[in-house]
C-alpha positions in Angstrom: 70.7 182.1 73.1 67.9 180.5 73.7 66.0 180.3 70.9 69.3 179.1 68.5 70.1 175.9 69.1 73.9 176.4 68.1 74.4 179.2 70.8 73.3 177.5 73.2 74.6 174.0 72.1 78.0 176.4 72.5 76.8 178.1 75.6 76.6 174.0 77.1 79.5 172.1 75.3 82.3 175.4 77.2 79.8 175.8 80.7 80.0 171.8 81.4 83.7 171.4 79.9 86.7 170.9 82.6 88.8 171.9 78.6 88.2 174.4 76.9 86.6 174.0 73.8 88.5 174.4 70.2 90.0 177.8 69.3 87.7 178.9 67.9 84.2 178.4 69.6 86.0 178.4 73.7 86.5 182.1 71.8 82.7 183.0 70.9 82.0 181.2 74.5 84.6 183.7 76.3 82.9 187.4 74.1 79.0 185.6 75.0 80.0 185.7 78.3 81.2 188.8 78.4 78.6 190.6 76.9 76.1 188.3 79.5 78.4 189.9 82.2 78.6 193.6 80.9 75.0 193.7 81.5 75.1 192.1 84.5 77.5 195.1 85.3 75.3 197.8 83.7 72.8 196.1 85.7 75.1 196.6 89.3 76.2 200.3 88.1 72.7 201.6 87.4 71.6 200.4 90.9 75.4 201.6 92.5 73.5 204.9 92.0 69.8 204.6 92.6 68.4 204.3 89.0 67.8 200.7 89.8 65.8 198.7 92.5 69.0 197.3 94.2 66.0 194.0 94.0 66.1 194.1 90.7 69.9 194.3 90.1 70.4 190.9 92.5 67.3 189.0 90.0 69.7 189.5 86.8 72.6 189.2 88.8 71.8 185.6 91.4 71.6 183.2 88.0 76.0 183.7 88.5 74.9 182.1 92.2 73.6 178.9 89.8 76.8 178.0 87.2 79.8 179.5 90.0 81.2 175.8 90.0 81.3 175.3 86.7 84.2 174.5 84.7 83.8 177.1 81.9 81.8 180.3 84.5 85.4 180.0 86.7 87.5 179.5 83.3 85.4 183.2 82.0 86.6 184.4 85.6 89.6 183.9 86.3 90.8 185.3 82.2 88.8 188.3 81.9 88.2 189.3 85.5 90.4 192.2 85.7 88.0 193.2 82.4 85.3 195.3 85.5 85.5 197.7 86.8 86.8 197.0 90.1 83.0 196.8 92.6 81.6 195.2 90.1 84.7 192.5 90.2 84.3 192.8 93.5 80.2 192.0 94.1 81.1 188.7 91.2 83.6 187.9 93.4 80.8 187.8 97.0 77.6 186.6 94.3 80.9 183.3 93.5 81.8 183.5 97.4 77.8 182.1 98.1 76.8 178.8 97.9 75.4 177.5 94.8 71.7 177.3 94.0 70.5 173.9 93.0 69.9 174.5 89.3 67.1 171.6 88.9 69.9 169.8 86.7 70.0 172.3 83.6 74.1 172.0 83.2 74.6 168.2 84.5 76.0 166.6 81.9 75.6 162.4 81.1 79.3 162.1 80.2 80.3 163.4 84.2 79.3 162.8 87.3 79.0 166.1 88.0 80.3 169.0 87.1 82.7 170.0 90.9 84.6 166.9 89.8 85.5 168.9 86.9 87.7 172.1 89.1 
């Protein structure tokens, strides 16, 4: 996503928008998020079976803590949580309950005073 401006713009707009994007854009965002979360679920399950180190898994999945309060993340998780392995869903719920990680203002939008107000 970071090397494709169109995908990057879609991701940023969807993650920071308090309202869903127009239908096709919102659908594309949901599918992008689902692919990301499936990758994280894979790392979770591989760590559970001992194939990868749990510290490696944490390095991958902790990114969710940085975006947990963004409207797009909350919208996605509310709609798609039940599509995942129950153990992974509970693990993500635990990540989402952590104190937010500073994102170096990466997701701050000039048209919103702060993304917390979009909740």
